[in-house]
FIPA-192211 format. One record per residue (C-alpha): x, y negated, z negated. Coordinates in nm, 2 decimals. Each point is the difference from the previous one (the first is absolute). Last residue first. Example, Ala and Ser with C-alpha at 12.3 -4.5 7.8 and 13.67 -1.06 7.14 Angstrom:
[pt [1.37, 0.11, -0.71]];
[pt [-0.14, 0.34, -0.07]];
This chain:
[pt [3.80, 3.24, 16.28]];
[pt [0.39, 0.03, -0.02]];
[pt [0.02, -0.37, 0.00]];
[pt [-0.21, -0.04, -0.30]];
[pt [0.18, 0.29, -0.17]];
[pt [0.33, -0.20, 0.03]];
[pt [-0.14, -0.31, -0.17]];
[pt [-0.11, 0.18, -0.29]];
[pt [0.35, 0.17, -0.02]];
[pt [0.19, -0.35, 0.03]];
[pt [-0.23, -0.16, -0.29]];
[pt [0.04, 0.29, -0.23]];
[pt [0.39, 0.01, 0.05]];
[pt [0.02, -0.39, -0.01]];
[pt [-0.20, 0.06, -0.32]];
[pt [0.30, 0.25, -0.16]];
[pt [-0.11, 0.34, -0.06]];
[pt [-0.06, 0.24, -0.31]];
[pt [-0.37, -0.16, -0.08]];
[pt [0.07, -0.09, -0.31]];
[pt [0.36, -0.05, -0.06]];
[pt [0.01, -0.15, 0.37]];
[pt [-0.24, -0.28, -0.09]];
[pt [0.18, -0.08, -0.33]];
[pt [0.32, -0.06, 0.21]];
[pt [-0.22, -0.17, 0.27]];
[pt [-0.12, -0.24, -0.21]];
[pt [0.33, -0.07, -0.19]];
[pt [0.20, -0.07, 0.35]];
[pt [-0.32, -0.24, 0.08]];
[pt [-0.02, -0.19, -0.29]];
[pt [-0.30, -0.20, 0.02]];
[pt [-0.30, 0.20, -0.05]];
[pt [-0.34, -0.15, 0.00]];
[pt [-0.19, 0.29, 0.22]];
[pt [0.02, -0.23, 0.32]];
[pt [0.35, -0.06, -0.08]];
[pt [0.12, 0.35, 0.06]];
[pt [-0.21, 0.03, 0.33]];
[pt [0.15, -0.30, 0.14]];
[pt [0.37, 0.13, -0.09]];
[pt [-0.07, 0.34, 0.17]];
[pt [-0.10, -0.14, 0.33]];
[pt [-0.28, 0.05, 0.16]];
[pt [-0.07, -0.06, 0.41]];
[pt [-0.31, 0.22, 0.04]];
[pt [0.01, 0.32, 0.16]];
[pt [-0.09, 0.21, -0.28]];
[pt [0.02, -0.17, -0.34]];
[pt [-0.21, 0.25, -0.18]];
[pt [0.28, 0.14, -0.18]];
[pt [0.18, -0.33, -0.10]];
[pt [-0.31, -0.12, -0.12]];
[pt [-0.09, 0.30, -0.21]];
[pt [0.35, 0.01, -0.14]];
[pt [-0.05, -0.36, -0.13]];
[pt [-0.32, 0.08, -0.16]];
[pt [0.19, 0.32, -0.19]];
[pt [0.25, -0.28, -0.13]];
[pt [-0.30, -0.19, -0.09]];
[pt [-0.15, 0.29, -0.20]];
[pt [0.34, 0.06, -0.14]];
[pt [0.09, -0.36, -0.13]];
[pt [-0.39, 0.01, -0.16]];
[pt [0.08, 0.34, -0.16]];
[pt [0.35, -0.13, -0.13]];
[pt [-0.21, -0.33, -0.14]];
[pt [-0.22, 0.22, -0.14]];
[pt [0.21, 0.22, -0.24]];
[pt [-0.01, 0.36, 0.08]];
[pt [-0.11, 0.30, -0.22]];
[pt [-0.30, 0.01, 0.22]];
[pt [-0.32, 0.00, -0.23]];
[pt [0.17, -0.07, -0.33]];
[pt [0.28, -0.27, 0.11]];
[pt [-0.25, -0.14, 0.25]];
[pt [-0.22, -0.12, -0.28]];
[pt [0.29, -0.10, -0.23]];
[pt [0.12, -0.22, 0.26]];
[pt [-0.32, -0.17, 0.09]];
[pt [-0.10, -0.06, -0.37]];
[pt [0.35, -0.16, 0.01]];
[pt [-0.08, -0.20, 0.29]];
[pt [-0.33, -0.16, -0.15]];
[pt [-0.30, 0.10, 0.14]];
[pt [-0.28, -0.18, 0.18]];
[pt [0.00, 0.29, 0.24]];
[pt [0.00, -0.24, 0.34]];
[pt [0.25, -0.25, -0.19]];
[pt [0.22, 0.25, -0.11]];
[pt [0.03, 0.17, 0.30]];
[pt [0.08, -0.32, 0.21]];
[pt [0.25, -0.07, -0.24]];
[pt [0.17, 0.33, 0.07]];
[pt [0.03, -0.15, 0.37]];
[pt [-0.17, 0.14, 0.28]];
[pt [0.19, -0.01, 0.36]];
[pt [-0.37, 0.01, 0.17]];
[pt [-0.06, 0.32, 0.28]];
[pt [-0.04, 0.20, -0.35]];
[pt [-0.31, -0.20, -0.10]];
[pt [-0.21, 0.32, -0.05]];
[pt [0.32, 0.18, -0.12]];
[pt [0.08, -0.24, -0.26]];
[pt [-0.34, -0.05, -0.14]];
[pt [-0.07, 0.38, 0.00]];
[pt [0.36, 0.04, -0.21]];
[pt [-0.10, -0.26, -0.26]];
[pt [-0.39, 0.15, -0.06]];
[pt [0.22, 0.32, -0.06]];
[pt [0.27, -0.14, -0.23]];
[pt [-0.31, -0.15, -0.19]];
[pt [-0.17, 0.32, -0.02]];
[pt [0.24, 0.20, -0.14]];
[pt [0.11, -0.27, -0.23]];
[pt [-0.33, 0.02, -0.14]];
[pt [0.08, -0.29, -0.29]];
[pt [-0.03, -0.06, -0.37]];
[pt [0.14, 0.38, -0.06]];
[pt [0.35, -0.14, 0.12]];
[pt [0.03, -0.26, -0.26]];
[pt [0.17, -0.31, 0.10]];
[pt [0.23, -0.19, -0.23]];
[pt [-0.11, -0.37, -0.01]];
[pt [0.27, -0.23, 0.16]];
[pt [0.20, -0.24, -0.22]];
[pt [0.15, -0.23, 0.27]];
[pt [0.33, -0.11, 0.06]];
[pt [0.18, 0.31, 0.10]];
[pt [-0.30, -0.04, 0.25]];
[pt [0.17, -0.27, 0.22]];
[pt [0.32, 0.21, 0.07]];
[pt [-0.21, 0.32, 0.09]];
[pt [-0.19, -0.24, 0.25]];
[pt [0.32, -0.12, 0.21]];
[pt [0.07, 0.32, 0.18]];
[pt [-0.37, 0.08, 0.08]];
[pt [-0.08, -0.38, 0.06]];
[pt [0.34, -0.01, 0.26]];
[pt [-0.13, 0.29, 0.20]];
[pt [-0.34, -0.14, 0.02]];
[pt [0.15, -0.31, 0.17]];
[pt [0.19, 0.19, 0.23]];
[pt [-0.30, 0.23, 0.11]];
[pt [-0.17, -0.30, 0.05]];
[pt [0.28, -0.13, 0.23]];
[pt [0.03, 0.29, 0.17]];
[pt [-0.36, 0.04, 0.09]];
[pt [-0.01, -0.35, 0.14]];
[pt [0.27, 0.08, 0.28]];
[pt [0.22, -0.29, 0.08]];
[pt [0.20, 0.12, -0.31]];
[pt [0.14, 0.27, 0.19]];
[pt [0.13, -0.24, 0.25]];
[pt [0.26, -0.10, -0.25]];
[pt [0.22, 0.35, 0.07]];
[pt [0.33, -0.04, -0.20]];
[pt [-0.09, -0.26, -0.20]];
[pt [-0.34, 0.16, -0.09]];
[pt [0.19, 0.31, -0.07]];
[pt [0.27, -0.11, -0.21]];
[pt [-0.23, -0.24, -0.20]];
[pt [-0.25, 0.29, -0.08]];
[pt [0.29, 0.22, -0.10]];
[pt [0.12, -0.24, -0.22]];
[pt [-0.33, -0.05, -0.15]];
[pt [-0.09, 0.35, -0.05]];
[pt [0.33, 0.14, -0.18]];
[pt [0.07, -0.30, -0.17]];
[pt [-0.33, -0.03, -0.16]];
[pt [-0.02, 0.41, -0.07]];
[pt [0.34, -0.04, -0.19]];
[pt [-0.09, -0.29, -0.17]];
[pt [-0.34, 0.16, -0.14]];
[pt [0.15, 0.33, -0.09]];
[pt [0.29, -0.15, -0.18]];
[pt [-0.25, -0.25, -0.20]];
[pt [0.19, -0.30, -0.16]];
[pt [-0.26, -0.31, 0.00]];
[pt [0.06, -0.31, -0.07]];
[pt [-0.32, -0.26, 0.00]];
[pt [-0.01, -0.37, 0.05]];
[pt [-0.27, -0.24, -0.13]];
[pt [-0.33, 0.02, -0.21]];
[pt [-0.17, 0.00, 0.28]];
[pt [0.11, 0.28, 0.13]];
[pt [-0.30, 0.20, 0.06]];
[pt [-0.32, -0.19, -0.08]];
[pt [-0.21, 0.06, 0.29]];
[pt [0.16, 0.33, 0.02]];
[pt [-0.31, 0.18, -0.03]];
[pt [-0.01, 0.43, -0.01]];
[pt [-0.21, 0.25, 0.16]];
[pt [0.31, 0.16, 0.14]];
[pt [-0.08, 0.04, 0.37]];
[pt [-0.26, -0.28, 0.04]];
[pt [0.11, -0.26, -0.24]];
[pt [0.34, 0.06, 0.05]];
[pt [0.00, -0.01, 0.38]];
[pt [-0.24, -0.31, -0.02]];
[pt [0.21, -0.17, -0.25]];
[pt [0.32, 0.06, 0.15]];
[pt [-0.12, -0.14, 0.36]];
[pt [-0.10, -0.28, -0.16]];
[pt [0.29, -0.06, -0.21]];
[pt [0.19, -0.01, 0.33]];
[pt [0.32, 0.21, 0.01]];
[pt [0.38, -0.15, -0.06]];
[pt [0.24, 0.32, 0.02]];
[pt [0.36, -0.09, -0.04]];
[pt [0.31, 0.24, 0.01]];
[pt [0.37, -0.10, -0.12]];
[pt [0.32, 0.15, 0.08]];
[pt [0.21, -0.19, -0.23]];
[pt [0.33, -0.21, -0.06]];
[pt [-0.13, -0.18, -0.30]];
[pt [-0.35, -0.17, -0.04]];
[pt [-0.09, -0.24, -0.27]];
[pt [-0.37, -0.06, 0.04]];
[pt [-0.22, -0.26, -0.04]];
[pt [-0.39, 0.04, 0.11]];
[pt [-0.23, -0.26, -0.11]];
[pt [-0.40, 0.15, 0.07]];
[pt [-0.19, -0.05, 0.29]];
[pt [0.10, 0.36, 0.13]];
[pt [-0.12, 0.16, -0.32]];
[pt [0.30, 0.24, -0.14]];
[pt [0.10, 0.31, -0.01]];
[pt [0.38, 0.10, -0.06]];
[pt [0.08, 0.36, 0.10]];
[pt [0.30, 0.16, -0.17]];
[pt [0.23, 0.21, 0.19]];
[pt [0.29, -0.22, -0.03]];
[pt [0.01, -0.15, -0.30]];
[pt [-0.16, -0.36, -0.12]];
[pt [0.05, -0.17, -0.32]];
[pt [-0.27, -0.26, -0.08]];
[pt [0.05, -0.35, 0.02]];
[pt [-0.24, -0.06, 0.31]];
[pt [0.18, 0.31, 0.16]];
[pt [0.33, 0.06, -0.09]];
[pt [0.26, 0.22, 0.18]];
[pt [0.21, 0.32, -0.14]];
[pt [0.29, 0.05, 0.22]];
[pt [0.11, 0.11, 0.37]];
[pt [-0.38, 0.07, 0.06]];
[pt [-0.11, 0.29, 0.24]];
[pt [-0.39, 0.09, 0.02]];
[pt [-0.13, -0.40, -0.12]];
[pt [-0.36, -0.01, -0.06]];
[pt [-0.25, -0.29, 0.07]];
[pt [-0.37, 0.06, 0.02]];
[pt [-0.20, -0.29, 0.02]];
[pt [-0.39, -0.03, 0.00]];
[pt [-0.12, -0.28, 0.23]];
[pt [-0.30, -0.28, -0.05]];
[pt [0.25, -0.28, 0.09]];
[pt [0.33, 0.06, 0.21]];
[pt [0.31, 0.07, -0.19]];
[pt [0.17, -0.24, -0.28]];
[pt [0.36, -0.16, -0.07]];
[pt [0.35, 0.08, -0.10]];
[pt [0.25, 0.26, 0.11]];
[pt [0.36, -0.07, -0.15]];
[pt [0.22, 0.21, 0.18]];
[pt [0.31, 0.28, -0.04]];
[pt [0.17, 0.06, 0.28]];
[pt [-0.01, 0.30, 0.31]];
[pt [-0.38, -0.03, 0.07]];
[pt [-0.21, 0.29, 0.15]];
[pt [-0.37, -0.13, 0.01]];
[pt [-0.27, 0.16, 0.07]];
[pt [-0.37, -0.06, 0.10]];
[pt [-0.36, 0.10, -0.01]];
[pt [-0.32, -0.25, 0.03]];
[pt [-0.35, 0.09, -0.01]];
[pt [-0.34, -0.16, 0.06]];
[pt [0.01, -0.02, 0.36]];
[pt [0.30, 0.16, 0.11]];
[pt [0.35, -0.08, -0.05]];
[pt [0.31, 0.20, 0.01]];
[pt [0.37, -0.20, -0.09]];
[pt [0.34, 0.14, 0.01]];
[pt [0.27, -0.19, -0.17]];
[pt [0.41, 0.01, 0.03]];
[pt [0.20, -0.25, -0.24]];
[pt [0.35, -0.11, 0.01]];
[pt [0.14, -0.29, -0.18]];
[pt [0.37, -0.01, 0.03]];
[pt [0.14, 0.05, -0.33]];
[pt [-0.03, -0.16, -0.34]];
[pt [-0.28, 0.07, -0.25]];
[pt [-0.31, -0.22, -0.10]];
[pt [-0.19, -0.08, 0.35]];
[pt [-0.29, -0.20, -0.01]];
[pt [-0.32, 0.09, 0.12]];
[pt [-0.32, -0.22, 0.02]];
[pt [-0.33, 0.18, 0.09]];
[pt [-0.35, -0.12, 0.10]];
[pt [-0.14, 0.32, 0.17]];
[pt [-0.31, 0.04, 0.23]];
[pt [0.24, 0.12, 0.28]];
[pt [0.32, 0.14, -0.10]];
[pt [0.39, -0.14, 0.13]];
[pt [-0.01, -0.30, -0.13]];
[pt [0.20, 0.05, -0.35]];
[pt [0.23, 0.23, 0.25]];
[pt [0.11, -0.32, 0.19]];
[pt [0.10, -0.19, -0.26]];
[pt [0.18, 0.31, -0.17]];
[pt [0.26, -0.03, 0.28]];
[pt [0.16, 0.27, 0.25]];
[pt [-0.37, 0.16, 0.04]];
[pt [-0.05, 0.30, 0.24]];
[pt [-0.35, 0.03, 0.13]];
[pt [-0.30, 0.29, 0.08]];
[pt [-0.35, -0.07, 0.09]];
[pt [-0.32, 0.18, 0.03]];
[pt [-0.35, -0.16, 0.06]];
[pt [-0.34, 0.06, -0.05]];
[pt [-0.37, -0.10, 0.11]];
[pt [0.09, -0.33, 0.18]];
[pt [0.29, 0.16, 0.16]];
[pt [0.35, -0.01, -0.06]];
[pt [0.29, 0.24, 0.07]];
[pt [0.31, -0.13, -0.07]];
[pt [0.40, 0.14, -0.04]];
[pt [0.32, -0.13, -0.02]];
[pt [-0.03, -0.33, -0.16]];
[pt [0.34, -0.10, -0.08]];
[pt [-0.03, -0.33, -0.29]];
């Protein structure tokens, strides 16, 4: 095994490795008890990349041979496995497994997979984190979810979102691991993870139809907006709003759509962009860096933040900061 990159603290770690033997690959991920066996000919080559936070593990494998992978993940977790490229159909616990199909199971349950040459994305997340989020945001209980075994879900929109978000997280955190030293960034990563996974989870629940007249959507949206503005100095998340107002994400969604014709996630993101701009404008003579402001407001992808910032404010964040410092020098 060639270890390419490691950054580790008690709160997080990232690492990337290249494996030329299946037995080193099987021991690559903390908390898992796995066995890998090579089943097709060729020199074994597999590149892995991992991000770990407390209660969340995201990793990718890019392998060139067919392998048999068996074992268990860490206890009290939900696991989501997605091959976004696969040379041919695989198998997961005896069931056909195609590219862009998400396999979901409890971490302590046996995982037995035939994986052809593939790009594989794995997300393992604490059941406590999932349960807390789903209760507060979706008003459903996941205590008994997946107790009957593994599920396979095919959903183009969900899988596309998983690939874009989680690969983006991995790349951003590996490019700049120092981002993870910020609690705001770690919280934002966790919340974004749940925003992506919750639609997959909800496919397994029969949710009641919400009748619009049952709720005063305008009042809910206004209360939510007031709460967000009152706490603008904090990088708030949707789960904070749902808890404060004691409404589900769906009710919040309808309310913002009725009042502002915008979804609450987009509105919250715009407030955070505005908060970051205010901090840059008020930087004055202080030794402020754009990347620090970005992290303060719970963003982890600097180039994406800069693109969104320019789209809204018609200038790059570095230009805002430069102008603010220049104005101070002129005083």
